[in-house]
C-alpha positions in Angstrom: 10.4 -36.4 45.8 7.1 -35.2 44.4 9.1 -32.7 41.8 11.4 -35.4 40.9 8.6 -37.9 39.7 7.1 -34.8 38.3 9.4 -34.7 35.8 10.2 -37.5 34.9 6.5 -37.9 33.8 6.7 -34.7 32.1 9.6 -36.4 29.8 7.6 -39.7 29.3 4.0 -37.7 28.0 6.1 -35.0 26.0 7.4 -37.8 24.3 3.7 -39.0 24.0 2.7 -35.7 22.8 4.9 -35.6 20.5 4.2 -38.3 18.5 0.7 -37.8 19.0 0.2 -34.0 18.0 3.0 -32.7 15.7 2.0 -29.1 15.0 2.8 -25.8 16.6 0.2 -23.9 19.2 -1.6 -20.1 19.1 0.6 -18.8 21.6 -0.5 -15.5 22.9 1.6 -14.8 26.2 -1.0 -13.8 28.1 -2.5 -10.8 26.6 -5.8 -10.6 24.2 -7.0 -12.8 21.6 -8.2 -11.0 18.1 -8.7 -10.3 14.7 -8.4 -12.8 11.4 -5.6 -14.9 10.3 -4.8 -15.0 6.6 -6.4 -17.3 4.7 -5.4 -21.0 3.8 -4.1 -21.4 0.2 -4.4 -24.9 -0.7 -1.5 -26.0 -2.8 -2.6 -26.7 -6.7 -0.8 -27.1 -9.6 -0.5 -23.4 -11.0 0.7 -19.8 -9.2 -2.1 -17.8 -7.7 -1.1 -14.4 -8.4 -1.6 -11.8 -5.7 -3.0 -8.4 -6.9 -0.9 -5.6 -6.7 -0.9 -3.2 -3.6 -2.6 0.1 -4.5 -3.4 3.4 -2.2 -6.4 5.7 -2.1 -6.2 9.3 -0.7 -8.3 9.4 2.9 -8.7 12.4 5.0 -7.2 12.2 8.1 -9.8 13.7 10.0 -13.4 13.5 8.2 -14.9 15.0 11.0 -13.2 18.2 11.1 -13.6 20.7 7.6 -10.7 22.7 8.8 -8.3 19.9 8.8 -7.0 19.3 5.1 -4.7 16.2 6.0 -4.6 13.4 3.9 -2.4 10.6 4.0 -2.9 6.9 1.7 -4.9 3.5 2.6 -3.7 0.2 1.0 -5.9 -1.4 -0.5 -6.4 -5.0 -3.3 -9.1 -5.1 -6.6 -10.3 -8.1 -7.7 -12.0 -7.5 -10.6 -11.7 -10.8 -12.7 -15.6 -11.9 -11.9 -17.1 -8.9 -12.2 -20.2 -9.1 -15.1 -22.1 -5.5 -16.0 -25.2 -5.3 -13.7 -23.0 -7.4 -11.3 -22.5 -6.0 -7.2 -19.4 -4.5 -5.9 -18.1 -6.7 -2.8 -15.8 -5.1 -0.4 -13.5 -6.8 2.0 -13.1 -4.9 5.4 -10.1 -5.8 7.4 -9.9 -4.9 11.0 -6.9 -4.8 13.9 -4.3 -6.5 11.9 -1.5 -5.3 9.1 -4.1 -6.9 5.6 -3.1 -9.7 3.4 -4.1 -9.5 0.1 -4.7 -13.1 0.2 -8.1 -12.0 1.0 -8.7 -10.8 -2.7 -7.6 -14.0 -4.0 -9.0 -16.8 -1.9 -11.9 -16.7 1.0 -15.4 -17.6 0.9 -16.6 -14.1 0.0 -14.5 -14.6 -3.2 -16.3 -17.9 -4.2 -19.5 -15.7 -3.3 -18.3 -13.1 -5.4 -17.2 -15.5 -8.2 -21.5 -16.8 -8.3 -22.9 -13.4 -8.4 -20.2 -11.6 -10.6 -19.0 -8.8 -8.1 -16.0 -7.2 -8.3 -14.0 -7.3 -5.2 -12.1 -4.7 -3.2 -9.9 -5.2 0.1 -9.5 -2.4 2.5 -7.0 -2.1 4.7 -8.3 -0.4 8.0 -6.1 3.1 9.1 -2.7 2.5 11.2 -2.8 -1.0 10.8 -0.4 -2.4 8.0 0.7 0.1 5.2 -1.8 2.1 6.0 -0.1 5.0 8.2 -1.6 8.2 8.6 0.9 9.4 10.7 4.8 8.4 11.0 4.2 6.9 14.2 1.6 5.7 17.3 2.6 8.4 19.8 -1.1 8.5 22.2 -1.1 12.4 20.2 -1.2 10.7 16.8 -3.6 8.0 18.1 -6.7 10.3 18.2 -7.1 9.7 14.7 -7.7 5.6 15.2 -11.6 5.2 16.0 -13.9 2.8 14.5 -15.9 6.1 13.5 -13.0 7.1 11.2 -12.7 3.8 9.9 -16.5 3.8 8.8 -15.3 7.2 7.4 -12.9 6.0 5.0 -14.9 2.8 4.0 -17.9 5.5 2.8 -15.2 7.9 1.0 -13.2 4.8 -0.7 -16.5 3.5 -1.3 -17.9 7.1 -3.4 -13.9 6.8 -4.7 -13.4 4.2 -6.1 -17.2 4.0 -7.9 -15.8 6.5 -9.6 -12.4 6.0 -10.5 -13.2 2.6 -11.9 -16.4 3.8 -13.7 -18.8 1.4 -11.7 -22.6 1.9 -12.4 -23.3 5.1 -10.0 -26.2 2.5 -8.5 -23.9 -0.6 -8.2 -24.9 -2.6 -5.2 -22.4 -2.7 -2.2 -22.1 -5.4 0.3 -19.6 -5.5 2.3 -17.9 -8.2 4.2 -15.6 -8.4 7.6 -14.9 -10.8 10.4 -14.3 -10.4 14.3 -13.8 -6.4 15.2 -14.2 -5.8 11.3 -17.0 -7.7 11.5 -19.0 -5.4 14.0 -17.4 -2.8 11.1 -19.6 -4.7 8.8 -22.6 -4.2 10.6 -21.9 -0.3 11.5 -21.1 1.0 7.9 -24.5 -0.5 7.4 -26.0 1.0 10.3 -24.4 4.4 9.6 -24.0 4.3 5.6 -27.2 2.4 4.1 -27.2 4.7 1.3 -24.4 3.5 0.4 -23.9 -0.1 1.5 -26.9 -2.3 0.3 -26.1 -5.2 2.6 -23.2 -6.4 5.0 -22.1 -10.0 6.6 -20.7 -9.3 9.8 -19.1 -12.7 11.2 -18.5 -13.4 14.5 -18.8 -9.7 15.5 -19.0 -8.0 18.9 -21.5 -5.4 18.7 -21.4 -4.8 22.7 -18.8 -2.8 23.9 -18.0 -3.7 27.6 -14.9 -3.0 30.0 -14.8 -6.8 32.2 -15.3 -9.5 29.0 -15.7 -11.7 31.8 -18.3 -14.1 29.5 -14.8 -14.8 27.4 -13.4 -16.9 29.7 -16.6 -18.8 30.8 -17.6 -19.7 26.6 -13.7 -21.1 26.8 -14.9 -23.0 29.7 -18.4 -24.5 27.7 -16.2 -25.0 24.5 -13.7 -27.5 26.5 -16.7 -29.0 28.2 -18.3 -30.1 24.5 -15.1 -32.1 24.7 -14.9 -33.8 27.9 -15.5 -32.1 31.0 -12.9 -34.2 32.6 -10.3 -31.3 30.9 -11.5 -28.0 32.4 -11.9 -30.0 35.8 -8.3 -31.0 35.7 -7.5 -27.2 34.5 -9.3 -26.0 37.3 -7.2 -28.4 39.7 -3.8 -27.3 38.1 -5.3 -23.7 38.9 -5.7 -24.5 42.8 -2.7 -26.4 43.1 -0.5 -23.1 41.4 -2.3 -20.8 43.2 -1.2 -21.7 46.6 2.9 -22.2 45.3 2.7 -18.6 44.5 2.4 -17.7 47.8 5.8 -18.8 49.3 9.3 -18.6 47.8 9.4 -22.3 47.7 6.8 -22.5 45.2 7.3 -19.7 43.1 10.6 -21.1 42.0 9.1 -24.6 41.7 6.6 -23.3 39.5 8.7 -21.2 37.5 10.9 -24.3 37.1 8.1 -26.7 35.9 6.2 -24.1 33.5 9.8 -22.7 32.0 10.0 -19.5 33.1 12.3 -16.7 31.6 13.4 -15.7 35.3 12.1 -15.4 38.4 8.9 -15.5 39.6 9.2 -12.7 42.2 6.3 -12.0 44.6 4.8 -9.5 42.2 1.1 -9.4 41.6 1.5 -7.9 38.0 3.9 -10.8 37.1 2.0 -13.2 39.0 -1.0 -12.0 36.9 0.8 -12.3 33.6 1.3 -15.5 34.4 -1.8 -16.9 35.0 -3.3 -15.0 32.0 -0.4 -16.5 29.7 -1.1 -19.8 30.8 -5.1 -19.3 30.2 -4.6 -18.2 26.9 -2.8 -21.7 25.9 -6.5 -22.5 26.2 -7.9 -19.5 24.9 -6.3 -18.7 21.3 -6.5 -22.4 20.9 -10.3 -22.9 21.6 -11.3 -19.4 19.5 -9.5 -20.5 16.3 -10.8 -24.5 16.8 -10.5 -26.3 13.3 -10.8 -22.8 11.1 -8.8 -22.8 7.9 -6.2 -20.0 8.6 -2.9 -20.6 6.8 -1.0 -21.1 9.7 1.4 -23.7 11.7 -1.0 -23.8 14.0 -4.5 -25.0 12.4 -4.5 -28.3 13.1 -4.2 -27.7 16.9 -7.3 -27.9 18.4 -9.2 -28.1 21.4 -8.9 -31.9 21.4 -5.1 -32.1 21.3 -4.5 -29.4 24.7 -7.3 -31.7 26.5 -6.0 -34.9 25.0 -3.1 -33.8 27.0 -4.7 -32.1 30.1 -6.5 -36.0 30.9 -3.6 -38.2 29.9 -3.9 -41.2 31.8 -0.6 -41.4 33.7 -0.7 -42.9 37.3 0.7 -40.6 40.1 0.6 -37.4 37.4 -1.4 -34.0 38.8 -3.2 -32.3 36.9 -0.8 -29.1 37.6 2.0 -30.7 36.2 -0.3 -32.0 32.8 -0.8 -28.3 32.8 2.7 -27.2 32.8 3.5 -30.1 30.0 0.4 -28.6 27.6 2.7 -24.8 28.3 5.9 -26.7 27.3 4.0 -28.0 24.1 3.1 -24.5 23.2 6.3 -23.0 23.9 8.1 -25.9 21.6 5.4 -25.3 18.7 6.6 -21.5 18.3 10.4 -22.4 18.8 10.7 -20.9 22.4 12.9 -21.8 25.0 10.7 -20.1 27.9 7.8 -18.5 29.0 8.2 -14.5 29.3 5.8 -13.5 32.3 7.4 -10.3 33.0 4.7 -7.7 33.4 7.2 -4.4 33.0 8.4 -6.5 29.4 5.4 -6.5 28.1 4.5 -3.0 29.4 7.9 -1.6 27.8 7.0 -3.3 24.8 3.6 -1.1 24.3 5.2 2.1 24.7 7.4 1.6 21.7 5.7 4.4 18.7 7.5 3.0 15.7 5.6 1.1 13.5 8.2 -1.7 13.0 8.3 -2.8 16.9 7.3 -6.3 18.3 4.0 -4.8 19.3 2.8 -2.7 16.6 -0.4 -4.2 16.0 -1.0 -4.7 19.9 -0.4 -0.8 20.5 -3.0 0.1 18.4 -5.9 -2.5 19.3 -5.2 -1.9 22.9 -5.5 1.9 21.9 -8.9 1.1 20.5 -10.1 -1.0 23.6 -8.8 1.7 26.0 -11.2 4.3 23.9 -13.8 2.3 22.6 -14.6 -1.1 23.5 -12.9 -2.6 26.6 -13.5 -6.2 25.6 -11.0 -7.2 28.5 -11.0 -11.1 29.1 -11.0 -11.1 32.7 -11.1 -14.2 35.0 -14.4 -13.5 36.4 -14.1 -14.7 40.4 -12.4 -17.5 42.2 -14.7 -20.3 40.7 -13.5 -20.1 37.4 -11.2 -22.6 36.1 -8.4 -20.2 35.5 -7.8 -18.2 38.7 -8.7 -14.9 39.9 -5.7 -13.5 39.0 -6.4 -11.7 36.0 -9.7 -9.6 36.8 -10.9 -6.8 34.9 -8.8 -4.0 36.8 -5.6 -6.0 35.2 -6.0 -4.9 32.2 -7.6 -1.5 32.5 -4.4 0.1 34.4 -2.3 -0.7 31.4 -4.1 2.1 29.4 -3.3 4.7 31.7 0.2 2.6 32.3 0.9 2.8 28.6 -0.5 6.1 27.1 -0.2 8.6 29.8 -2.4 9.6 32.6 -5.8 10.9 31.3 -6.3 7.2 29.9 -7.9 6.5 33.1 -10.2 4.4 34.1 -12.8 7.3 34.0 -11.9 7.5 30.3 -12.5 4.2 29.4 -15.8 3.9 31.3 -17.0 6.8 29.4 -15.7 5.5 26.2 -17.8 1.7 26.7 -21.2 4.2 27.5 -19.9 6.4 24.3 -20.0 3.3 21.9 -22.8 1.6 22.7 -24.7 4.9 22.4 -24.0 5.7 19.1 -24.3 2.0 17.6 -27.0 1.0 19.9 -25.1 -2.0 21.4 -27.4 -5.1 20.4 -30.3 -2.9 19.3 -29.4 -2.6 16.1 -32.7 -2.6 13.7 -31.5 -2.6 10.1 -32.2 -4.9 7.4 -29.6 -6.7 4.7 -27.4 -7.3 7.6 -26.8 -11.2 8.4 -25.0 -11.4 11.5 -22.8 -15.0 11.8 -21.6 -16.5 15.1 -19.8 -20.2 16.0 -20.9 -21.9 19.3 -17.4 -22.3 20.3 -16.4 -18.8 19.6 -16.2 -17.0 22.8 -16.7 -13.6 21.1 -20.5 -14.6 20.6 -21.0 -13.6 24.4 -21.0 -9.8 22.8 -22.6 -10.2 19.3 -26.1 -11.1 18.0 -27.1 -14.7 17.4 -30.7 -14.9 17.1 -33.5 -12.8 15.9 -34.5 -11.0 19.2 -37.8 -10.0 17.8 -39.8 -11.6 14.9 -40.0 -8.1 13.0 -36.3 -7.6 13.2 -35.1 -7.0 9.5 -31.9 -8.5 10.4 -31.0 -12.1 9.7 -28.6 -14.4 12.1 -27.1 -17.9 11.4 -25.1 -19.5 14.7 -23.3 -22.5 13.4 -22.6 -25.2 16.2 -19.3 -26.3 16.7 -17.6 -23.5 14.8 -15.6 -20.9 16.3 -14.1 -17.5 15.1 -15.1 -16.6 11.6 -15.1 -19.9 10.7 -17.6 -19.2 7.9 -15.2 -17.0 6.4 -12.1 -19.1 5.4 -11.9 -21.2 2.2 -13.8 -24.2 2.0 -11.9 -27.3 3.4 -12.9 -31.4 3.3 -13.2 -31.2 6.5 -16.0 -28.5 7.3 -18.8 -29.7 8.6 -22.0 -30.2 7.9 -23.5 -26.9 10.2 -20.8 -25.2 8.3 -21.5 -26.1 4.8 -25.2 -25.0 5.0 -24.3 -21.7 7.2 -22.3 -20.8 4.0 -24.9 -22.1 1.5 -27.5 -20.3 3.5 -25.3 -17.1 3.2 -25.1 -16.9 -0.4 -28.8 -17.2 -0.8 -29.3 -14.5 1.4 -27.1 -12.1 -0.9 -28.9 -13.0 -4.1 -32.2 -12.4 -2.1 -31.0 -9.2 -1.3 -29.5 -7.9 -5.2 -32.6 -9.4 -6.5 -34.5 -6.7 -4.6 -34.9 -3.0 -6.1 -34.3 0.0 -3.9 -37.0 0.1 -0.9 -39.8 2.3 -2.3 -40.5 4.9 0.5 -43.7 4.4 2.7 -46.5 6.4 2.2 -47.8 7.5 5.9 -51.0 9.4 7.4 -50.4 11.9 10.1 -52.9 13.1 12.3 -52.5 16.6 13.9 -54.4 17.2 17.1 -53.7 20.7 18.8 -55.4 21.7 22.3 -55.6 25.3 23.4 -57.0 26.9 26.4 -60.2 29.1 25.2 -59.8 32.3 23.3 -56.2 31.4 22.9 -54.0 33.9 20.1 -52.3 30.5 19.3 -55.6 28.4 17.9 -54.2 26.7 14.6 -55.8 27.9 11.2 -58.0 24.8 10.2 -57.5 26.2 6.1 -53.3 25.6 7.2 -54.0 22.0 9.0 -55.8 21.2 5.7 -53.3 22.3 3.7 -50.4 20.3 5.7 -52.9 17.1 5.2 -53.3 17.3 1.8 -49.5 17.5 0.9 -48.5 14.7 3.1 -49.1 11.2 1.2 -51.3 8.7 2.5 -52.1 4.8 1.3 
């Protein structure tokens, strides 16, 4: 009886949602959210010409001088705003196929136009058409790392400076968002003699296996719109947790949520099922109100929360939760939700670049060998339930890439990453860290200056999501976002107006204590000579 009433309610609710919400959803099927989408190019009276693909010859392994293998890295160049004396801007692309659209639009291009910069956009190794090896086998992916990517950036800067006869002292500013935002900051940290400044947007700096904070921020972001929304989600997952414990309940859940097959009493499938439903909300929160070129960009927190809080009499939170899922499926022209854990793992074992998981495989390899970043349901009090803890994700490393990619390797990898990049303790000037309060990834980044003597700058934008400052401006931009972009431009101008910092003069006082009659007593004349050679104020 309840189920029949619920289905009748769904028909009515779905009609309402189609009437009110007429766009599509960012559907992630229970997997990690990452990357920056293509920038939106508004329709104008003239055609925008995209730059042609160009390729730069890179070393396969920057850290093995005996390895002479090379490959071709894709990039784009935009010289239309460059004037003599202007800087060079480099857009660093991250864990996805790069788009030439980023070479002609996006906020960084507006900065380039104002500041007379020549622009370059560089695709990340192993993503898109930048393929150091002919497939993505685990043996080949050993050359995929943030350290190799940073060295790619350094060699690229040196190479194109010479290739295009740019001034040797031209000031390079790097830009990046999400993982590429991390790379922008780390590039400035690692290669300060090449890179004059970095704009790091939504970049996580702290590697962490169990990223439980992700869904905590998702909840906070939902609460910022309507606290009833997250309460209804929690109620739905509590009911769903009861259903999946019985055969009849799992059958009911499979029908209600339009699963592609039977929901077995299999912990992995159940975890995948719960994670997929959670990501309906996580993806929308992360990219809330951005300006991507995507059919999903107008799907917002309000869109989903309005469905979850529809005042339909005798309709449970579970039915509304299922309606959100159906709305997302319809937005992507999907007829069912594939909750099969085996299907997912099998897709990620494919090593050809053209497979459906060609981007996910590479990114998951990086999470297994460098970052973690697993967006877990932390405990039973989480509104999305306890069914996808960090262990649900960490075991995938071994299942996808082989036995040696176990939990020990992962923990050591995360420790190593934090050691070489400094976690949240970066202490380098000419970096501005930009984050949005709605974006869950800000939990792993620098959002505020932690020390009044810190040389970097931070911008924390209230009400914006992942990489919002990077996209082209829009009439719908908030005042806070407009002010953030204006501040970034002011910071860039200040960096470019400054000359190279002069080395600080310093004084060293040397004092040695020796045992009486020691044969190692320092000659006073030698000490005097050392102090004479040191510059002092």
